[in-house]
C-alpha positions in Angstrom: 0.0 0.0 0.0 1.5 3.4 -1.0 1.3 6.5 1.2 -1.8 8.0 -0.5 -3.7 4.8 -0.2 -2.8 4.5 3.4 -3.8 8.0 4.2 -7.1 7.6 2.5 -7.8 4.4 4.4 -6.9 6.0 7.7 -9.1 9.0 7.0 -12.0 6.7 6.2 -11.3 4.8 9.4 -11.3 8.0 11.5 -14.6 9.1 10.1 -16.1 5.7 10.8 -14.8 5.6 14.4 -16.1 9.1 15.0 -19.6 8.2 13.6 -19.6 5.0 15.8 -18.8 7.2 18.8 -21.6 9.7 18.0 -24.2 6.9 17.7 -23.2 4.8 20.7 -21.7 7.3 23.3 -24.9 7.8 25.2 -25.2 4.1 25.9 -22.0 3.9 27.8 -20.4 5.4 30.9 -16.9 5.2 29.4 -15.6 5.3 25.8 -12.1 3.9 25.5 -10.1 4.4 22.3 -7.2 2.0 21.5 -4.7 1.7 18.6 -5.4 -2.0 18.3 -6.7 -5.2 19.9 -3.4 -5.8 21.7 -3.7 -2.5 23.5 -7.2 -3.4 24.6 -5.8 -6.6 26.2 -3.5 -4.5 28.4 -5.7 -1.6 29.3 -9.2 -3.0 29.7 -8.4 -4.7 33.1 -6.8 -1.6 34.4 -9.8 0.5 33.3 -12.4 -1.8 34.9 -10.4 -2.1 38.2 -10.7 1.7 38.6 -14.3 2.1 37.2 -15.9 -1.0 38.7 -19.0 -2.2 36.8 -19.5 0.8 34.6 -20.3 0.1 30.9 -17.2 0.5 28.7 -17.4 1.1 25.0 -14.1 -0.2 23.6 -13.3 1.3 20.2 -10.4 0.0 18.1 -8.9 2.8 15.9 -6.4 0.7 13.9 -3.4 2.9 14.4 -1.9 5.7 16.6 -2.7 8.6 14.2 -6.3 7.6 14.1 -6.6 7.7 17.9 -5.1 11.2 17.9 -7.3 12.4 15.0 -10.5 11.0 16.6 -9.7 12.7 19.9 -9.2 16.0 18.0 -12.6 15.5 16.2 -14.4 14.8 19.4 -12.9 17.7 21.2 -13.9 20.1 18.4 -17.2 18.7 17.2 -19.0 17.4 20.3 -20.2 19.1 23.5 -18.7 18.1 26.8 -20.8 15.6 28.8 -19.7 15.3 32.4 -21.6 11.9 32.7 -19.4 10.3 30.0 -15.7 9.5 30.3 -13.5 9.4 27.2 -10.1 7.7 27.4 -7.5 7.7 24.6 -4.4 5.4 24.7 -1.4 5.4 22.4 2.1 4.0 22.4 5.0 6.5 22.7 7.0 4.7 19.9 10.1 6.5 18.6 7.9 9.7 18.1 8.1 13.1 19.8 4.7 13.3 21.5 5.1 16.7 23.3 2.3 18.3 21.3 -0.3 15.7 22.2 -3.0 17.0 24.6 -3.3 15.7 28.2 -6.6 13.9 27.2 -4.4 11.3 25.5 -2.4 8.8 27.6 1.1 8.1 26.0 3.0 5.1 27.4 6.1 6.0 29.4 8.0 3.2 27.6 8.2 2.6 23.8 5.0 0.6 24.0 2.8 -1.5 26.3 4.9 -4.5 25.4 7.8 -3.0 27.3 5.7 -3.2 30.5 5.9 -7.0 30.3 9.7 -7.1 30.0 11.0 -5.2 33.0 12.8 -7.0 35.9 9.8 -6.5 38.2 7.3 -7.8 35.6 9.4 -10.9 34.8 9.6 -11.7 38.5 5.9 -11.4 38.9 5.3 -13.5 35.8 7.5 -16.3 37.1 6.1 -16.1 40.6 2.5 -16.3 39.4 2.8 -18.8 36.5 5.0 -21.2 38.4 3.0 -20.8 41.6 6.0 -19.9 43.7 5.5 -19.8 47.5 7.6 -16.8 48.5 7.6 -18.1 52.1 9.4 -21.2 51.1 13.2 -21.0 50.9 13.4 -23.7 48.3 10.8 -22.0 46.1 12.6 -18.7 46.5 15.9 -20.3 45.4 14.1 -21.9 42.4 12.6 -18.5 41.5 16.0 -16.8 41.7 17.5 -19.4 39.3 14.7 -19.0 36.7 14.6 -15.2 37.0 18.4 -14.9 36.6 18.2 -17.1 33.5 15.4 -15.1 31.9 17.1 -11.7 32.6 20.4 -13.1 31.2 18.7 -14.1 28.0 16.7 -10.9 27.7 19.8 -8.8 28.0 21.6 -10.9 25.4 18.6 -10.2 23.0 18.8 -6.5 23.8 22.5 -6.5 23.0 21.9 -8.3 19.7 19.2 -5.9 18.5 20.3 -2.5 19.9 22.0 -1.4 16.7 18.9 -2.1 14.6 16.7 -0.3 17.1 19.0 2.7 16.9 18.8 2.7 13.1 15.0 2.1 13.2 14.6 5.1 15.6 16.6 7.3 13.3 14.4 6.3 10.3 11.3 7.5 12.2 12.8 10.7 13.5 14.4 11.7 10.1 11.3 10.9 8.2 9.5 13.7 10.0 11.7 16.3 8.3 12.3 14.3 5.1 10.1 13.8 2.0 11.2 10.1 2.0 9.0 7.7 4.0 10.8 4.5 4.9 8.7 1.4 4.4 9.4 -0.4 7.7 6.9 -3.2 7.3 9.6 -5.6 6.3 11.1 -5.4 9.8 7.9 -5.5 11.8 8.7 -8.6 13.8 11.6 -9.9 15.8 12.2 -12.7 13.4 12.8 -10.1 10.7 15.8 -8.6 12.5 17.1 -11.5 14.6 20.8 -11.9 14.0 20.9 -9.3 11.2 23.3 -6.4 10.8 22.1 -2.9 9.8 23.4 -3.5 6.3 21.2 -6.6 6.0 18.2 -4.7 7.5 18.6 -2.0 4.9 17.8 -4.4 2.1 14.4 -5.1 3.8 13.4 -1.4 4.0 12.5 0.4 0.8 13.1 4.2 0.8 15.3 4.0 3.9 17.0 7.2 4.9 20.8 7.3 4.9 22.2 7.8 8.4 25.8 8.0 9.5 27.7 5.7 11.9 28.1 8.6 14.3 24.3 9.2 14.4 23.8 5.5 15.1 26.3 5.5 17.9 24.7 8.5 19.5 21.2 7.0 19.3 22.5 3.7 20.6 24.0 5.5 23.5 20.6 7.0 24.3 18.8 3.7 24.1 21.4 2.0 26.3 20.5 4.2 29.3 17.4 2.2 29.8 17.0 -0.3 26.9 14.1 -2.3 28.4 12.1 1.0 28.4 13.5 2.5 25.2 13.8 -0.2 22.5 10.9 -1.4 20.4 8.8 -3.4 22.8 7.2 -5.6 20.1 10.6 -7.1 19.4 11.4 -7.6 23.0 8.0 -9.2 23.9 8.2 -11.6 20.9 11.7 -12.6 21.9 10.9 -13.2 25.6 7.8 -15.4 25.1 9.7 -18.5 24.0 12.2 -18.0 26.8 9.4 -17.9 29.4 7.8 -21.0 27.7 11.1 -22.9 28.0 11.3 -22.1 31.7 7.6 -23.3 32.1 8.3 -26.5 30.3 11.4 -27.1 32.3 9.5 -26.6 35.5 7.3 -29.5 34.7 10.2 -31.9 34.2 11.4 -34.4 36.8 15.1 -33.5 36.1 14.8 -29.8 35.8 17.7 -27.4 35.2 16.3 -24.7 37.5 13.9 -26.2 39.9 14.4 -28.5 42.9 11.1 -30.3 42.3 8.6 -30.9 39.5 6.1 -28.0 39.5 2.5 -28.0 38.5 2.0 -24.8 36.6 0.1 -23.2 33.8 0.4 -24.4 30.2 2.5 -22.6 27.6 2.0 -18.9 27.0 0.2 -18.5 23.7 -0.7 -14.8 23.9 1.7 -12.9 26.1 -0.4 -9.7 26.1 -3.6 -11.3 27.3 -2.2 -14.3 29.3 0.2 -12.2 31.3 -1.5 -8.8 31.5 -2.1 -9.0 35.2 1.7 -9.2 35.8 2.8 -6.4 33.5 3.9 -3.0 35.0 1.2 -0.4 35.6 2.8 3.0 35.7 1.5 5.5 38.3 0.9 8.0 35.4 -1.5 5.5 33.9 -3.6 5.1 37.0 -3.6 8.9 37.5 -4.8 9.4 33.9 -7.6 6.8 34.3 -8.8 8.2 37.6 -8.4 11.8 36.6 -10.7 11.7 33.6 
């Protein structure tokens, strides 16, 4: 799909979402606008935990720009209704979001997927999925072994994909002031970049923008300050899922690498965002946003 076709499709989607809102808004206490279904999986539990049994109208907008455009249309074309709450959620991505209004929540990390990959989230995931008894010294020891292994493998992944993330970030930033629009769809998934150098990645991205090694080094330095928060969360979440599944499978074995006893635990993680949503980080800013609307 070329740029004009994409813009036309997104424009039609915005109008459709807006009309849906106009027709249905009076039937709900809360209207929540999400980029996509994956975002719904993370946010919906956090919304309901703060609003109880109020009726929620969950509206999927298909992309970030659509959420932003719909919010703008609603704020300009509809009257304020104190009985209805409107919530808008977008990922920060590699964008500069300073000009977005306070009515839109922007993730403090690259995306919601990053909230599943922090040290604290991984420890909660392992404790919950593996049914760890934190009062038991043997269970605590087992947890520490599994946790150390996951963190070790996660950090190796980060090291492997840091250069590509720096290059990806520069493509986004430079495209804002450049007539060229890089087609990054070819490196959408972790499998598309795993083990690849920047030179190999360039061949997958049509219209990529030329960047210098110095620019890549500077951007890499920025990302390294807090890579779990700053790098593209979709890559990280996809890479971590099989690592967690390996640990879960190992926990069910008689002769385990990490566990002192065979553990009865949940089956393999099929959908990380929905299966593990309860364990993901919930930033204070998110709770403040939801409660403050």
